[in-house]
Each structure stands twice: as C-alpha cells, then as structure tokens.
C-alpha positions in Angstrom: 106.9 128.3 336.8 106.3 124.6 337.5 107.8 121.7 335.5 105.8 118.5 334.9 107.6 115.3 334.1 105.7 113.2 331.7 105.7 112.0 328.1 103.3 113.7 325.9 102.9 115.5 322.6 102.4 119.3 322.2 100.6 120.4 319.1 99.9 123.9 317.8 96.9 124.8 315.7 98.2 127.1 312.9 95.1 129.3 312.9 94.9 131.7 315.9 97.9 130.1 317.7 96.0 127.8 320.0 97.8 124.8 321.5 96.7 121.3 322.4 98.2 118.5 324.5 98.0 114.7 324.2 98.8 113.3 327.6 97.4 110.8 330.1 98.4 112.9 333.2 95.3 114.6 334.6 97.3 117.2 336.4 99.1 118.2 333.2 95.9 118.3 331.2 94.3 120.6 333.9 97.3 123.0 333.7 97.0 123.0 329.9 93.3 123.7 329.9 93.7 126.5 332.4 96.7 128.1 330.7 95.5 129.0 327.2 97.2 130.6 325.4 100.7 129.6 326.6 104.2 129.3 325.5 106.1 126.1 325.8 109.7 126.8 326.7 112.0 124.0 325.5 115.6 125.1 325.3 114.3 128.7 324.8 112.6 127.7 321.6 109.0 127.4 320.4 108.3 124.2 318.5 105.1 123.5 316.6 104.9 119.7 317.2 107.4 117.9 319.4 107.5 114.9 321.7 109.2 115.9 325.0 110.0 114.4 328.4 109.6 117.6 330.4 107.8 120.8 329.8 107.6 124.2 331.4 104.3 125.9 330.9 104.0 129.7 331.1 100.7 131.5 330.5 100.8 134.4 328.1 97.7 135.8 329.7 95.9 134.6 332.9 92.8 132.7 332.1 90.6 134.6 334.5 92.0 138.1 334.8 89.5 140.9 335.6 88.1 141.6 332.2 86.6 144.8 330.9 84.7 143.1 328.1 81.4 143.4 329.9 79.5 146.6 330.1 78.9 145.8 333.8 82.6 145.4 334.6 84.3 148.3 336.3 87.3 149.8 334.6 90.7 149.2 336.3 91.2 152.9 337.2 94.5 152.2 338.9 95.9 151.1 335.5 93.9 153.1 333.0 93.3 156.4 334.9 95.3 158.7 332.5 93.8 157.1 329.4 90.3 157.1 330.9 90.5 160.9 331.4 91.2 161.3 327.7 88.8 158.8 326.2 86.0 158.4 328.7 84.3 155.3 330.0 82.2 154.6 326.9 85.3 154.5 324.7 87.1 152.4 327.2 84.3 149.8 327.2 84.2 149.8 323.4 87.9 149.1 323.3 87.5 146.3 325.8 85.0 144.6 323.4 87.1 145.0 320.2 89.2 142.5 318.5 92.1 143.6 316.2 94.0 141.7 313.5 97.6 142.9 312.9 99.8 141.5 310.2 103.5 142.1 309.9 105.9 142.0 312.9 108.5 144.4 311.5 109.5 147.7 313.0 106.1 149.4 312.5 104.0 146.3 313.3 105.6 145.6 316.6 105.2 149.2 317.6 101.5 149.1 316.8 101.2 145.7 318.7 102.8 147.3 321.8 100.6 150.3 321.7 97.2 148.6 321.3 98.1 146.0 323.9 98.9 148.8 326.4 95.7 150.6 325.4 93.5 147.7 326.4 91.7 146.1 323.5 89.8 142.9 324.1 92.1 140.8 321.9 94.7 141.1 319.2 95.8 138.5 316.7 99.4 138.9 315.6 100.2 137.5 312.1 103.5 137.0 310.5 105.2 134.3 308.4 108.9 135.3 308.6 111.7 133.9 310.6 113.8 136.1 313.0 116.9 137.5 311.3 119.9 139.5 312.5 118.5 142.4 310.6 115.4 142.4 312.9 117.5 143.1 316.0 117.9 146.7 314.9 114.2 147.4 314.4 112.1 145.0 316.4 112.7 145.6 320.1 111.0 142.4 321.2 113.3 140.1 319.1 116.5 138.8 320.8 119.7 137.1 319.7 118.5 133.7 320.8 115.4 134.1 318.7 117.6 134.6 315.7 120.0 131.7 316.5 117.1 129.3 317.1 115.3 130.4 313.9 112.0 131.2 315.7 109.2 132.8 313.8 109.0 136.5 314.5 105.4 136.2 315.6 106.2 133.5 318.1 109.1 135.6 319.5 107.0 138.7 319.8 103.7 137.2 321.1 104.6 136.4 324.7 106.4 139.8 325.1 103.4 141.7 323.9 101.1 139.6 326.2 103.2 140.6 329.2 102.3 144.2 328.7 98.7 143.9 329.7 96.9 141.0 331.4 93.5 142.2 330.2 94.4 141.6 326.5 94.2 138.2 324.9 97.1 137.8 322.4 96.8 135.2 319.7 99.1 134.3 316.8 98.8 133.2 313.3 101.6 132.2 310.9 99.4 131.0 308.0 100.1 132.6 304.6 98.0 135.7 303.9 98.0 136.2 300.1 95.9 136.5 297.0 94.5 133.0 297.5 93.6 133.3 301.2 89.9 133.1 302.2 89.4 136.4 304.0 86.1 135.4 305.7 88.0 135.0 309.0 88.5 138.8 309.1 84.8 139.3 309.8 85.2 138.7 313.5 87.5 141.6 313.9 86.6 145.3 314.4 89.9 146.5 312.9 92.4 145.1 310.5 96.0 146.5 310.2 98.4 145.4 307.5 102.1 146.2 307.5 104.8 144.8 305.2 102.0 143.7 302.7 102.1 144.0 299.0 99.8 146.7 297.4 97.9 143.9 295.7 97.1 142.3 299.0 96.3 145.6 300.6 93.7 146.4 297.9 92.2 142.9 298.2 91.9 143.0 302.0 90.6 146.6 301.9 87.9 145.7 299.4 86.7 142.9 301.6 86.7 145.0 304.8 85.0 148.0 303.1 82.2 145.7 301.8 81.2 144.2 305.1 78.1 145.3 307.1 79.2 146.9 309.4 82.5 147.7 307.7 85.7 146.3 309.2 87.9 149.3 309.9 91.1 149.0 307.7 94.5 150.5 308.2 97.7 149.8 306.2 101.2 151.1 306.9 104.5 150.9 305.1 108.0 152.0 306.1 110.7 152.0 303.4 113.9 153.7 304.5 113.3 157.5 304.8 109.6 157.3 303.7 106.6 156.0 305.6 102.8 156.0 304.8 99.6 155.3 306.6 96.2 154.7 304.9 92.8 154.6 306.7 89.5 153.4 305.4 86.8 153.2 308.1 83.9 152.4 305.8 81.8 154.5 303.5 80.3 156.4 306.4 82.0 156.6 309.8 80.3 158.4 312.6 82.4 160.1 315.3 80.8 161.0 318.5 83.4 163.5 319.6 85.5 164.9 316.8 87.6 167.3 318.8 87.8 165.9 322.4 87.5 169.5 323.7 85.6 170.5 326.8 82.1 171.9 326.0 82.4 175.6 325.2 80.5 178.0 327.6 79.4 181.4 326.4 78.1 184.1 328.8 75.0 186.0 327.8 74.7 189.8 327.6 71.0 189.8 326.4 68.3 187.8 324.7 65.6 189.5 322.7 61.9 188.7 323.1 61.2 188.2 319.4 60.8 185.8 316.5 63.6 184.9 316.0 65.1 185.7 319.4 68.7 186.9 319.3 71.3 186.1 321.9 74.2 188.6 322.3 77.4 187.5 324.0 78.8 189.2 327.1 81.1 192.2 326.2 80.7 191.4 322.5 82.9 188.4 323.0 83.2 186.2 319.8 81.1 183.0 320.2 82.9 180.9 317.6 79.8 179.0 316.8 78.5 177.7 313.5 75.0 177.7 312.1 73.3 174.3 312.8 75.0 173.7 316.1 72.9 173.2 319.2 73.3 174.9 322.6 71.8 174.4 326.0 70.8 177.3 328.3 71.7 177.5 332.0 71.1 180.0 334.8 69.2 182.5 332.7 67.4 185.1 334.7 63.8 186.2 333.7 63.4 184.0 330.6 63.3 180.9 332.9 61.7 178.6 330.3 65.1 178.5 328.4 67.0 176.9 331.3 67.7 173.3 330.5 66.3 173.6 327.0 68.2 173.0 323.8 68.1 175.3 320.8 69.6 175.0 317.3 71.3 178.3 316.4 71.7 180.4 313.3 74.8 182.6 313.4 73.9 186.3 312.9 77.3 187.9 313.6 80.5 187.0 315.4 78.9 188.2 318.7 75.3 187.1 318.3 73.1 184.3 317.1 69.4 183.4 316.6 67.7 180.7 318.7 64.1 180.6 317.2 60.9 182.1 318.6 61.2 183.6 322.1 58.2 186.0 321.7 56.0 184.0 324.1 58.7 183.7 326.8 59.1 185.9 329.8 61.4 189.0 329.5 65.1 188.3 329.9 66.5 190.1 333.0 70.1 189.0 333.7 72.9 186.4 333.6 73.0 183.0 332.2 75.2 181.2 329.7 74.9 178.7 326.9 76.9 175.4 326.6 77.7 174.1 323.1 76.4 170.6 322.8 78.7 168.0 321.2 77.2 166.6 318.1 78.4 163.6 316.1 80.0 164.0 312.7 80.0 161.6 309.8 83.2 161.1 307.8 83.2 159.7 304.3 85.9 157.2 303.2 86.8 155.8 299.8 88.5 152.4 299.2 92.2 152.1 298.7 91.6 151.4 295.0 89.7 154.7 294.7 92.3 156.7 296.7 95.3 155.5 294.7 94.6 157.9 291.8 92.9 160.7 293.7 94.6 160.7 297.1 93.2 162.7 300.0 96.4 163.5 302.0 97.2 165.2 305.2 100.0 167.8 305.1 102.2 167.3 308.2 104.8 170.0 307.2 103.5 173.2 305.7 107.0 174.2 304.8 106.8 171.6 302.0 103.1 171.1 301.2 103.8 169.3 298.0 105.8 166.5 299.8 102.9 164.1 300.6 101.8 163.9 296.9 105.5 163.5 295.9 105.9 160.6 298.3 102.6 159.1 297.2 103.9 158.9 293.6 107.3 157.6 294.7 105.9 154.9 297.0 103.4 153.7 294.4 106.3 153.4 292.0 108.1 151.4 294.6 105.1 149.1 294.8 105.3 148.7 291.0 109.0 148.1 291.2 108.5 145.2 293.7 105.7 143.8 291.6 107.8 143.7 288.4 111.2 142.6 289.9 110.0 140.8 293.1 112.5 142.7 295.2 113.3 146.1 296.6 116.0 148.4 295.0 119.5 147.4 295.8 121.5 149.7 298.1 123.6 152.2 296.1 122.4 150.8 292.7 122.2 153.7 290.3 120.4 151.5 287.7 117.6 150.7 290.2 117.4 154.4 291.1 116.9 155.3 287.5 114.3 152.6 287.1 112.4 153.8 290.1 112.5 157.4 288.9 111.1 156.4 285.5 108.3 154.4 287.2 107.6 157.4 289.4 107.2 159.7 286.4 104.8 157.1 284.8 102.7 156.8 288.0 102.5 160.6 288.4 100.9 161.0 285.0 98.0 158.7 286.1 97.2 160.8 289.3 94.4 163.3 289.4 95.8 165.0 292.4 99.6 165.3 291.9 102.7 167.4 292.4 106.0 167.6 290.4 108.2 164.5 290.8 111.0 165.1 293.3 114.0 163.2 291.8 116.1 163.7 294.9 113.5 162.1 297.0 113.0 159.2 294.6 116.8 158.5 294.5 117.1 158.6 298.3 114.1 156.3 298.6 115.7 153.9 296.2 119.0 153.8 298.2 117.3 153.4 301.6 114.2 151.3 300.8 115.8 148.2 302.3 116.6 150.0 305.5 114.7 151.1 308.6 114.9 154.2 310.8 113.6 153.0 314.2 112.6 156.5 315.4 110.6 157.1 312.2 108.9 153.7 312.5 108.1 154.4 316.1 106.6 157.8 315.5 104.4 156.7 312.6 103.6 153.4 314.3 102.2 155.6 317.2 100.1 157.6 314.7 98.7 154.4 313.2 98.0 153.0 316.7 96.0 156.2 317.5 94.0 155.6 314.3 93.2 152.1 315.6 91.7 153.6 318.8 89.7 156.1 316.8 88.4 153.3 314.5 87.1 151.1 317.4 85.8 153.9 319.7 84.5 156.5 317.3 86.3 159.1 319.4 88.3 162.0 317.7 88.4 162.9 314.0 90.1 160.2 312.0 92.9 160.5 309.5 91.6 161.1 306.0 92.9 159.2 304.3 96.7 159.2 303.6 99.5 160.2 305.9 103.0 160.6 304.5 106.3 161.5 306.2 109.9 161.6 305.0 113.3 162.4 306.5 114.9 163.7 303.4 116.7 166.4 305.4 118.5 163.7 307.4 120.0 161.9 304.5 120.6 164.8 302.1 124.1 165.6 303.5 125.0 161.9 303.1 124.6 161.7 299.3 128.2 162.4 298.6 129.4 159.4 300.7 130.6 156.3 298.8 128.0 153.5 298.4 130.2 151.2 300.6 129.1 153.3 303.6 125.6 151.9 303.3 126.3 148.3 302.5 125.2 145.6 305.0 127.9 144.1 307.3 126.0 141.2 308.8 125.1 142.8 312.2 122.0 144.3 313.8 122.6 147.8 312.5 122.4 146.8 308.8 118.9 148.3 308.5 120.0 151.6 310.1 123.3 151.6 308.1 121.3 151.4 304.8 119.8 154.8 305.7 122.5 156.8 307.4 125.8 155.0 306.6 128.5 153.5 308.7 130.1 156.7 309.8 127.0 158.1 311.4 126.3 154.7 313.0 129.7 155.0 314.7 129.0 158.5 315.8 125.8 157.3 317.5 127.8 154.6 319.3 130.1 157.3 320.7 127.4 159.6 322.0 127.2 160.4 325.7 123.6 161.1 326.7 122.2 162.3 330.0 118.4 161.9 330.2 116.3 163.3 333.0 113.0 161.4 333.4 112.2 157.8 332.6 108.4 158.1 332.1 106.3 157.4 329.1 108.5 159.5 326.7 111.6 158.5 328.5 110.9 154.8 327.9 110.3 155.5 324.2 113.6 157.4 324.0 115.5 154.6 325.7 114.0 152.1 323.3 115.1 154.2 320.3 118.5 154.7 321.9 119.0 151.0 322.2 117.9 150.3 318.6 120.2 153.0 317.3 123.1 151.8 319.4 123.5 155.1 321.2 126.3 155.1 323.7 127.4 151.6 322.6 131.2 152.4 322.4 132.9 151.1 325.6 135.5 153.8 325.6 133.5 156.9 324.9 129.8 156.1 324.8 127.3 156.3 327.7 123.6 156.7 328.4 122.9 158.0 331.9 119.3 158.2 333.3 118.0 159.9 336.4 114.4 159.6 337.7 113.5 159.8 341.4 109.9 158.7 341.0 108.6 155.3 342.1 106.8 153.0 339.7 103.0 153.1 340.2 100.4 150.8 338.6 99.2 153.6 336.3 102.7 153.7 334.8 102.2 150.3 333.3 99.6 151.6 330.9 102.1 153.7 329.0 105.6 153.0 330.1 106.2 149.6 328.5 109.7 149.0 330.0 108.1 148.5 333.5 
C-alpha cells in the first residue's frame, strides 16, 4: 500500500463500479490507470465523490494476473486442480469466459458471490442498493461493524472482500436501482443472471427478458424467508448438456457377438448392461470380429443382458474377448419461463418423507409475494393478524395452481412469524445449490435443476411455537435475524455451546463461518470453539477454503 499526497477528485461511475481520477500528478494517474478496479480507503469508508488531500489506493484485482479467458491460456492447476478433476478443461475454459450478474447482497447473495468467485468465472458484477445495517452482521459474513457505523453500501463493503478470494476474477459493482422502469438491455452481455431479494414482479420481468434473448441469458432467482427458501432456474427453451451425469464411461465385457442381421451382443456372465435403446457404444479389443474395434454402433436393448448392434453378417466370426464403452451423449432440457411455472410448477422433491412439501411451500411463498405486493412489507414477527392474512392468501393462491397440494396451515403460520428473519446455515446450503446451478448454466455440464427447488426447516421451529412472541422480537443487535426464527432462549443456548472441531478444510471453513454467524461459543464463561488441524495450507486450498 502506497500513499500519494496530492489534491485531486475521485469519482465513481454508478454503472459497473468503475472509478476515475482528476489529478495533475502523472504518477498518481499512472497508478489509477493500472489499478482498476480499486477501493479508495479514506477513514475506512468508500465515498462516491470527494476531494481529498491524501489517498491510499488498493487494487481489488491485479490488472495483469494470469487469465484463463483465452482458450490458449493454461489452467492454473495448482489452484484449480480439484475442481478441474470434476469439471474438465473444457468447462473450466467456459467458466473463464463467462460473465455473471448477481443482484442482492443479503445472506444468500453473498454466499453465491463467494462461491462463483472461488470457482473462477471471468467476471461478476455485484448489484445492491441497500446500506449496511446491524441486522446484516448476523447473515452477511463480509459485512463488519465499521461498515454499519459508516453507513457504507452493502455492495461496496462486500466487493473488495469477494475480489480477494480469486485474483483471476474481475469483480465489479453497481448500485443503480433495478426496478420495473430499468432498461434491461445491459444484461445481454452476461451469460448468467441471478436475482436475490427481488420482488416477484421484477423476477418475472427480468426472466422474460433473459428467456427471449438469442442465445438465452441463463436466469436464476433465489429467495430466503425465515424457515423457507426457494431456487428457480430457467436456462432457455432448450438447454443442451454435454455430460448430464458426470460419471465415468461405463465398460461392459462381451460374452459373444452373433454374425447376423441384427447382430446381438451378450454380456459376460449374463451381467446386466444397464443400457437404453438409442445409446451409442464403442467396441474395443474384440477378437475375431476385428472390424468392430474402434467403431461406434447405436444399440437396441433386447434383454437386460443383451442388445442389438445392427448388421454383423458380413463381418468375421467373433472368437473371444472385448468390451464396449458407453459413449456420452448430450441431452437437451426444456425450460419454461417463470410466468409459466408459477401456476404449473415443476418441482424437485428433496425429502421423500414429505413429498408434498415443495408444492405447499410454493403456494405459501407465492402468497407471501402477494402479501408484500399488497402491503409493501413482510409479515410482522408474532402478529396473528398477519398470519391469518397470509393463510387466507395461501388458500387463494392454491386454488389457481394446476399442480398443487393441500395447504399446510402450520407451515404458513411459521413462515409468517419468521419471514423477516434469516437462518444462516439454511441460506448457506441453498446458496451453495444455487451456485452449482450457475456453474451448470455456463458450462453445460451436469443435469440442471428443473425448475423449482424448495426447502424448509419446519422441524426446527415446531417445538418453539409455544414460546411467547417476545422471544422472537428484535433487540437491536446482530442476532435479530436469527432471533426472529429460533427465539432468544435458543440464541443464548448457542452462545453457551462448547464445540471441538477436527479439520479446518473446505467443510471446516464453512462450519466456522456458520458458527460465527450463529454466535456459537460466544459466552465468555461457558462457550468455546476449539479447532485442530495439522495440515499446512497449500495453494489448491484457496479454491475452496475461503478463510485462507
């Protein structure tokens, strides 16, 4: 960090977060030109337009780091080795050429920002219009007390801390309003758009725009309200996936091949082949019928142990050995728009012990959207009248759904009571799921989520319903969001916990983050968090262990 003494003006362009400098000092201008984007640290506060006498300039990202945006550029294997094994080089290069727009720097938004920065996209634009509040300290792990006291914008507080995670990723900011009057044409330059903390009206408008583009801009929206969360994906009318499963190519050993039309392949020891009609296989190391080696044939399943491969009557007689390898084939997934999916939702069932839950949450959260639209607020904590209103709206919404389940009044009332709150572990888990969908959207690797994902933690709050409403009221500290969900007594129990954790790797870092947000071990007299890990930090750790 170097300080330059001079009088000049620092100005910030509101679109994209780029900065400019008016100054007659050539050295200062050179630093500014080489340090985009940067953060200007003045009394630990970002200011949009201020005349200063001294300025410290810190780059958010080096201007000339080794970039993977070019197909000719080698992948930094020392950093991305584990991820490279999973995704492959093609997907890694696709990520390194992709730009992402992420709106909303709440609990789920900051989790997604952290994950996609670590993954290594080309650039991410973080968008948010809100100021840092004490409430955010309990859900946004990148916001600090001085950010709240200095009234910084959330996006300005989060941006430099996201940028530190990966020097390959360009991190930009925007704090312009994104509403029903915003010209959405700027979204065309992105490969994926993610909305969090956005109204349903805005979600539908942005989704319609993204879906209509050629090629489509992949769209994801996420919401977290207390005990309920949802993720919606729309990757365009047709979305081709090169590798739906990510599994290693299946090898099937051959018992015999008939010299016939069609030729029939029988598996060794009548072992089930698990193939499907229409799939393609390649032959290797076949004895006798040598013409098959290296060739590709489309199969027709005849039995669990045999399949047809077309005419083999003109080939030499099969003698021995050989195996077939199932060739990976791309698969096309169809997506509907958000507007289409509201009334006829295609949902994933994460918990088969309660298969009706996703549709019940769907109706309840659509009712919550309608509640906010009508009253311009969320239900008040512990307000029975608001709970009754939300229940009535849920019943009305449910009648309009083609695919529906009976209304769960207990779920609706718990949602009403906790909607203003945040459960950090729930936001982290579902933020991770949404981040994985971002990678699928920009790489075409692995089967995408179709199209709704819902999750609730009703079991967590069910025993708390007998507690007085005062247990859940805010007290002006960082745990107000958590308190709205689980009550003051359980917050105090978390403070008193004594936790011993073995291992501080990728999962360990995530656990520590959640412990900190929950206040685990906070009590000076009885609480404690003890960690043990003998390993040394390696560069590859930095790709997934964000605390290093």
